[in-house]
FILONU-149940 format. One record per residue (C-alpha): x, y, z; residue in one letter. Coordinates in steps of 0.02 Angstrom, whole numbers, padded with zeros to 5 digits, always signed. Each point is the difference from the previous one (the first is absolute). Layout:
XYZa
...
//
This chain:
-00334+01307-00081m
+00048+00156-00096v
+00144-00008-00123i
+00072+00167-00057k
+00113+00025-00149l
+00128+00135+00039r
+00072+00123-00123s
+00165-00096-00004d
-00091-00157-00055g
+00015-00089+00166r
-00149-00072+00091v
-00056+00046+00175t
-00118-00121+00085i
-00113+00054+00142i
-00086-00146+00085c
-00170+00052+00063l
-00099-00117+00113f
-00147+00117+00014t
-00160+00041-00094f
-00091-00159+00053a
-00158+00096-00045t
+00049-00026-00182m
-00041-00184+00024y
-00156+00013+00107e
-00103-00101-00124k
+00130-00139-00010e
+00021-00005+00189i
-00187-00008+00027e
-00022-00146-00120e
+00152-00091+00066y
-00050+00017+00182e
-00181-00047-00037s
+00055-00172-00057i
+00156-00030+00105r
-00089-00045+00162l
-00116-00124-00088e
+00150-00077-00088y
+00097-00015+00161q
-00144-00083+00091q
-00063-00116-00137k
+00162-00048-00088v
+00158+00038+00098a
-00054-00037+00178d
-00092-00160-00045k
+00155-00077-00076m
+00103+00018+00156g
+00163+00099+00005k
+00117-00139-00059k
-00102-00057-00150q
-00044+00178-00046w
+00183+00050-00007m
+00050-00157-00098e
-00138+00037-00125y
+00063+00178-00021n
+00182-00051-00010e
-00033-00117-00146i
-00109+00126-00095l
+00116+00145+00034f
+00159-00094-00045s
-00071-00073-00160a
-00060+00168-00066h
+00142+00108+00065s
+00131-00111-00083c
-00106-00020-00157a
-00003+00188-00022i
+00189-00012-00015e
-00008-00141-00129g
-00007-00158+00106n
-00108-00132-00085s
-00063-00084+00159f
-00189-00017+00014t
-00092+00010+00165v
-00008-00191+00003d
+00187-00012-00035d
+00032+00120+00142t
-00108-00100+00120r
+00091-00162-00043i
+00171+00081+00028l
-00057+00078+00164r
-00068-00164+00066e
+00134-00120-00064q
+00155+00108-00017g
+00138-00009-00130m
-00015-00190-00006a
-00155+00021-00108m
+00037+00118-00145i
-00156+00023-00107p
+00012-00069-00176v
+00064+00127-00127g
+00067+00124+00129r
+00182+00048+00013s
+00110-00018+00153l
+00026+00189-00003l
-00187+00029+00009e
-00015-00123+00144c
+00142+00085+00093t
-00077+00172-00029e
-00165-00061+00069m
+00083-00081+00151a
+00090+00164+00037d
-00166+00090-00009n
-00074-00121+00127f
+00141+00037+00121r
-00020+00188-00022a
-00189-00012+00023f
+00019-00105+00159d
+00127+00123+00069f
-00113+00148-00039m
-00152-00079+00084v
+00097-00052+00155s
+00080+00172+00023h
-00149+00118-00006l
+00068+00087+00154d
+00165+00037-00087n
+00056+00180-00021a
-00045+00072-00170f
+00175+00045-00053d
+00138-00033-00126e
+00062-00153+00093s
-00170-00083-00018f
-00012+00049-00184l
+00172-00072-00035k
-00038-00162+00091e
-00158-00027-00102i
+00097+00028-00161n
+00140-00115+00060r
-00124-00140+00028l
-00090+00031-00164v
+00160-00011-00104t
+00113-00107+00110e
+00017-00150-00116h
-00032+00078-00171t
+00099+00162-00002l
+00167-00083-00038a
-00077-00067-00160y
-00091+00158-00052r
+00128+00129+00052a
+00171-00080+00034p
+00101+00099+00125g
-00151+00082+00082s
-00041-00030+00183i
-00175-00047+00055a
-00075+00131+00114g
+00125+00135-00050e
-00039+00148-00111y
+00051+00002-00182t
+00172+00070-00043t
-00046+00048-00177e
-00139+00086-00095d
-00137-00111-00069m
-00133-00018-00133a
-00149-00116-00021a
-00105-00020-00156g
-00017+00173-00075d
+00039+00090+00164t
+00170+00075+00041v
+00008+00031+00187f
+00082+00151+00077g
+00173+00018+00075d
+00011-00143+00123h
+00100+00096+00131e
-00124+00143+00006e
-00149-00117+00006l
+00073-00110+00137i
+00037+00155+00104a
-00188+00032+00009r
-00046-00170+00072v
+00021+00052+00185p
-00118+00148-00025k
-00128-00114-00082l
+00002-00120+00147m
-00011+00142+00126e
-00142+00092-00089s
-00096-00163-00018t
+00015-00034+00186q
-00062+00176+00037r
-00150-00030-00114a
-00038-00161+00094i
+00017+00089+00168d
-00113+00141-00062d
-00139-00123-00036g
-00002+00011-00190q
-00103-00139-00079h
+00111-00155-00015p
-00045-00031-00182m
+00050+00176-00049i
+00163-00015+00096v
+00038-00170-00076a
-00032+00064-00176a
+00096+00162+00019k
+00147-00089+00079w
-00002-00128-00140h
-00002+00130-00138g
+00143+00101+00071y
+00102-00155+00042y
-00016-00070-00177e
+00049+00172-00065y
+00161-00010+00103l
+00031-00182-00053h
+00148-00015+00119p
+00047-00185-00016f
+00083-00093-00143r
-00142-00126-00009d
-00163-00042+00090g
-00065+00178+00017n
-00177-00047-00054g
-00013-00153+00112r
+00077+00096+00146t
-00117+00147-00027g
-00157-00108-00003r
+00054-00088+00160l
+00033+00163+00092i
-00166+00074-00057s
-00084-00152+00078n
+00103+00022+00157f
-00081+00172+00017i
-00173-00073-00026l
+00021-00152+00113l
+00071+00104+00142r
-00158+00106-00008a
-00110-00155+00005g
-00053+00008-00183h
-00010-00144-00126p
+00147-00028-00117l
+00003+00085-00168l
+00029-00126-00139i
+00037+00076-00170i
-00044-00137-00123r
+00094-00040-00158l
-00150+00051-00104e
+00012+00175+00076d
+00183+00018-00046r
-00026+00120-00146y
-00107+00120+00103e
+00121-00014+00146y
+00153+00041-00105i
-00095+00140-00087s
-00044+00077+00169a
+00183-00007+00051l
+00051+00081-00164k
-00123+00142+00030q
+00106+00053+00147i
+00147+00029-00117r
-00102+00068-00145a
-00122+00115+00092e
+00074+00021+00173g
-00154-00070+00088t
-00036-00159+00096d
-00189+00021-00004e
-00015-00140-00128h
+00098-00119+00111l
-00100+00040+00157v
-00162-00026-00096g
+00069-00162-00070f
+00044-00066+00174f
-00176+00035+00062f
-00078-00081-00154k
+00104-00157+00015v
-00038-00017+00185a
-00187+00028-00022i
-00013-00118-00149n
+00090-00137+00096r
-00115+00013+00151m
-00156+00004-00108k
+00059-00150-00101s
+00041-00107+00150e
-00162+00045+00089l
-00094-00050-00157a
+00096-00165-00005q
-00045-00031+00182k
-00185+00029-00033r
-00001-00107-00158k
+00096-00143+00079n
-00117-00002+00150t
-00158-00028-00105l
-00082-00172+00013p
+00038-00116-00145t
-00090-00149-00073m
+00099-00162+00011f
-00112-00106-00112f
//
């Protein structure tokens, strides 16, 4: 992505899904471990258990990045037992947010053949915010774009009408990048960075963005990307670099690093937990 500041103070964004050679080292390392990970971890679990495992990890960390206090164990309990078993010390709002995330995740996984367009983006956001938006932003409609300018933390977002008008081009250029055979991780990262820059919905932009990035990866047959809570600071910093420096290189590098670290960690767990142990 290239972001240009014009003489009148306005920003022009050019979304570039090229220059994969910039990330040759990252791609080489990622691909060198992906096949082993797929064979030794993902495939051996079976599709159903593998996806349930990912859903719990992804949901716990994606919601935690936004402030939800659920642990991975809390998330597993809610996924398995539903709203009848609310973990001790967790609020009903947090439970509802997590349940919405489950529904959005299930929809995403079961619609990998869906067109990559605004309708799909809006449906993911609708599911993500369906039962919490009325509390967080009264009067807003889940799955519909914001009708007012927004701010979050120390960031004041741009004019919402101008930003929303760029969403169709983002979806179209991303689909072209996929069709052109760009590496899925680069596409997922670049889409994510530009989407979060546009920030088109009243709530749930982060959760929606992380789901759609994984839609891109899953459709290409790649493992899910799970940004953990402990990586939140680096993740937010990489997103801020897009606004501060006009580059998404930090975010693309971050996506590769997170993916590689996850695969290495889980392969190491598999090896360690397969070692013989002494019972007495």
